[in-house]
C-alpha positions as CSV (number, residue, x, y, z in Angstrom):
1,M,-8.4,21.3,25.7
2,I,-11.4,19.6,24.1
3,N,-10.9,19.0,20.4
4,K,-13.9,18.9,17.9
5,V,-13.7,18.0,14.4
6,V,-15.9,19.2,11.5
7,M,-15.7,17.4,8.1
8,T,-16.0,19.4,5.1
9,K,-18.0,18.3,2.0
10,G,-14.7,17.8,0.3
11,A,-13.5,15.3,3.0
12,V,-17.0,13.3,2.7
13,F,-16.6,13.4,-1.1
14,D,-13.0,12.0,-0.9
15,Y,-14.1,9.2,1.4
16,E,-17.3,8.3,-0.4
17,E,-16.6,8.8,-4.1
18,I,-12.9,8.4,-4.5
19,V,-11.2,6.4,-1.7
20,C,-13.6,4.0,0.1
21,L,-16.7,4.1,-2.4
22,I,-18.9,3.4,0.7
23,P,-20.9,5.9,3.0
24,A,-18.7,7.6,5.6
25,D,-19.6,6.9,9.1
26,R,-18.9,10.7,9.9
27,Q,-19.4,10.2,13.7
28,K,-16.7,7.3,13.9
29,I,-14.2,9.3,11.9
30,K,-14.7,12.6,13.7
31,K,-14.6,10.9,17.1
32,W,-11.4,8.9,16.3
33,A,-9.7,12.3,14.9
34,E,-10.8,14.1,18.0
35,K,-9.2,11.7,20.3
36,S,-6.2,11.5,18.3
37,V,-5.1,15.1,18.1
38,K,-1.8,15.1,19.9
39,D,0.0,18.4,18.7
40,E,-2.7,21.0,19.7
41,D,-0.4,24.0,18.7
42,A,0.0,22.8,15.1
43,A,-1.9,24.7,12.4
44,F,-2.1,21.6,10.1
45,L,-2.0,17.9,11.0
46,R,-2.0,14.7,9.0
47,Q,-3.3,11.6,10.9
48,T,-3.2,8.0,9.9
49,Y,-6.6,6.4,10.2
50,P,-7.0,2.6,10.1
51,D,-10.6,2.7,8.9
52,P,-12.5,-0.3,10.2
53,D,-15.2,0.0,7.5
54,S,-13.1,-0.1,4.5
55,G,-10.2,-1.9,5.8
56,K,-7.9,0.7,4.3
57,E,-5.2,2.8,5.9
58,L,-6.2,6.5,5.3
59,V,-4.5,9.8,5.8
60,L,-6.8,12.5,7.4
61,F,-5.8,16.2,6.6
62,L,-6.8,18.5,9.6
63,R,-6.5,22.2,9.6
64,R,-6.6,24.1,13.1
65,G,-9.8,26.3,13.2
66,Y,-10.9,28.6,16.0
67,D,-10.6,28.3,19.9
68,F,-13.7,28.6,22.0
69,G,-12.7,28.7,25.6
70,L,-11.3,25.2,26.2
71,M,-12.6,24.0,23.0
72,R,-10.6,23.9,19.9
73,M,-12.1,23.2,16.4
74,W,-10.2,21.2,13.7
75,I,-11.4,21.2,10.1
76,L,-11.1,17.7,8.5
77,E,-10.4,18.9,4.8
78,G,-9.4,15.9,2.8
79,I,-8.9,12.1,3.1
80,C,-6.6,10.0,0.9
81,E,-5.2,6.4,1.1
82,K,-1.8,6.1,2.8
83,C,-0.3,4.6,-0.3
84,D,-1.2,7.7,-2.3
85,Y,0.4,10.2,0.1
86,S,4.1,11.3,0.0
87,P,5.9,14.2,1.6
88,E,7.1,15.3,-1.9
89,M,3.5,16.0,-2.8
90,E,3.0,18.4,0.2
91,E,6.4,20.1,-0.4
92,N,5.6,20.9,-4.1
93,G,2.2,22.2,-3.2
94,T,0.1,19.4,-4.7
95,I,-1.6,18.6,-1.4
96,R,-2.5,22.2,-0.8
97,E,-3.9,22.6,-4.2
98,W,-6.3,19.6,-3.8
99,L,-7.2,20.5,-0.3
100,E,-8.3,24.1,-1.7
101,V,-10.7,22.7,-4.2
102,V,-14.3,23.6,-3.2
103,I,-17.0,20.8,-3.6
104,E,-20.5,22.4,-3.8
């Protein structure tokens, strides 16, 4: 299976305006996420990304998209610092509500 990642406007906004405050190297982030996907059957993934540009440990939130033959699309919906993430926030719905916010 070949994994492809698409970054949403929300994920770019999270990186550039809230978390790292520098321009996102979208290609670098997408390439790393594509290589790091391990559980191809999951509907939702969290990946810890050691960002070399900002020096921060980030959490990438990916949702499984469509399959096209041997290619699987993943949607990178949000990014936060690892220190700001907790399983409790995911359990109580805070993460889901945040990821559903639409950036225009």
